[in-house]
N, C-alpha and C positions, 0 to 999 in steps of 0.2 A: 411319136403324138409329138407336136409343137407344142410352144408354151406361150402364153399370150404378157408379151413383154412388159405392157404398161401394167399388168396385176403383179408380175413378178416386182416390179418397182415399187409398186403401192406398199407393197406386204415387207418390202426391207425396210422401208420408211417408216412405219407403223411400228416393226418390230425395235427400230432404231430408239424412236421414240417412246417407245415404252422402257426401254433398257436404259434412258436418259434420267426419267422420271424415276425409277427404281433407284438409281443411285443418289439421288439427291436428297441431303440432310436438311434435319428441320431440328432448331431450336427453336426454347419458348420464352419469354420473357414475361413477367406480368409481376404490378407493382405489391402484390401480397405474397409472391415468392421468396426464394429465399438463395442467395448465391451459393451457399452449399446443396444445392440439388442439383441434378444432374442437367437441368435444364430442358427435360421433357414435356410431352404437355399435359401432364399429370404433374409434375414435381419441376415447374419452371424456374428459373433464375429470378431475380427480382432486379437487376440493375442491366441496364443495355451495356455500360462499359464493361461487364463481366463477361456480358456474353461475345462480346469485340474480342477480349482477351482472349477467351474459351475458342474463337474460331481460329485466331492466329497460332495458339499454340497445341491445337487440336490435330493439324498434320493434313485438315481438309482442302486448305486455301490452293486452288489450282489444281486439286485432282479430282473434285465433284460439287456441281453446285451446289451452295448452302441457302437456305431460307430463314432470317431470324424473324419470327411471329411475335410482335407486341400486342400484348395483350389489354383489354380495355382499363384504362385508369390515366392517370398522370403521374408522368417520370420525374421526378426533383434529381435534378444534376448538382452537386458538391463542387465538382470541378469539370473545367471545359471538356467537350467530347471530341476527339480532334480523329477523323478519318484521312487516311492516305490512301494513294493509290494499291498499293498491296492489299487494301479491306476491302475492293470489289471483285478481288479475286480475277480470273480470264475469261474472256468471252466463249470459250466452251464450258466455264464451270463458274459464273458468273455467283456474287454473295451480294442479297438482297434484305434489306431491313424494311419490313412491310408491316403495318397494323394487321390484325387480323379480320377477317372477312365481317362484315357488320360491327365493328367494334371502334369505339371513338378514344382514340389514344391523343394526350396533348406532352408533348417535352419541355419542361419549364426549368430556365435558370434560375429559378428563384427557390427560397428554403421555406420548407415548409415548417411554421410554430405551433409547437405544442404548449399555449401558457394556460397559467391559471390566474383567471381574471376577481378579482377583487373591488366592491362598490369603493369610489374615493369620494367624491363629492358631486349633487346636483344631478344626479344621474349617469355620472360620468363613469365609466369602470377602468382601470389600470391593470398593467400586469407588466413583470419584469421579462424582458427580454434575455435570452443567452449573452453574454459575457462577448465582446467584440463581433458582436452583429451590426452590420451596417447597411442601411437600407435608406430606399429614395422611392419604394412605392409600398404598399401595402392590400393586401387581397383580404376580403372575408368572404366567404362561400363562395369565391368567382368572381364579386364586385371587387373594382378598385376603390378604395378608400380618397378622402380628400384628408393632406395634409394637417394638422394642428397648425393653424393661421388666424391672426389678425387683421381685418375684420374675419369673422365667420363667412363661411363660404355660403355666396346668395346667386343661384343661379339665373335669378332675374337681373342682376347688373351687368351691364356690358364688358366694362372695363375690370378686369381683374377677377371678375364675378367678387367685385365689393371692397371697396378702398377706403381710407382714413387718411388726413393729414396729419395726425398722431400717432400713425402706426408705427414709427421708431424713435419716437419724440425720446429728449433726455427725462422727463419723467415718467414715461413706461420703462425705459429702459433700467431706471431706479429698482425695479421691481423684478428684475430678473437677475440672478443668482449668477448662472454662467450661460449667455447666449450664442455663445461659439458654436457656430455649424449651423446656422440658420441663415435664412437668406431673406434680403430685403428686396422687391421689385418696384419698381418707378419705370412712370410713361412721362415720356413729354408731354407738355399740354398741351401740344396742339395734335398728340396721340400720333406722329410719326415715326416715330420711334421707340422703342425701351431700355430699360438696364437693369442688371441683374448683380447685385453685391453680395459677397459671401461675408457674413458676420465673423471674425476672428476676434470679440471679447468687449470689455471695455478700458477706459483710461482712468488716469488719475480723478478726473473730472466727474466721472461716470456716465458720458458717453461713448452710443457704440463706437467701436472698432470696425474698417472692414476693409475687403479688395474686392476689385473685378470692375465692372460698369463697359 
């Protein structure tokens, strides 16, 4: 009896594909997980960095395909997440980091702040940030906020969204206990160029000291 060569090859290819899929490893990560978990779908890891370390130390690299599924949510990175060629696996056994099907994933280099807000005055709230936190952007409910400034932000003003001649006058500076770390922004009268200065403090005459420009 003669065998159909085409059918024989097709069967072999299907079997090989099935074997490849059977050997593929799946690892799961979720914002609500724990790095003490085994990294399964039911008990996912919490951080991408831990999943990366797990793949590196599991002996899977180069031996079988690995897929790291990121479940829906935002992943905050306290340190830079560095991938090297080693983390890619091999052509026959690649490593993939992908979002779970149909789920939205965001990776953020920011720091999530759980703050206790208290009334300050005039409808203003205040909260104490953890020691050592330095920031140049603040997001509340996913929306970036404007930094404290004078004059207040006005979306209808074209130049700097608001400006004032006394923005860094000696009289205003006299009211600031420690202005170091603030910024001054100025623009040429003809509006062809701008300058940005970092405030370093005040001198003995009560005037601002600054650098940059």
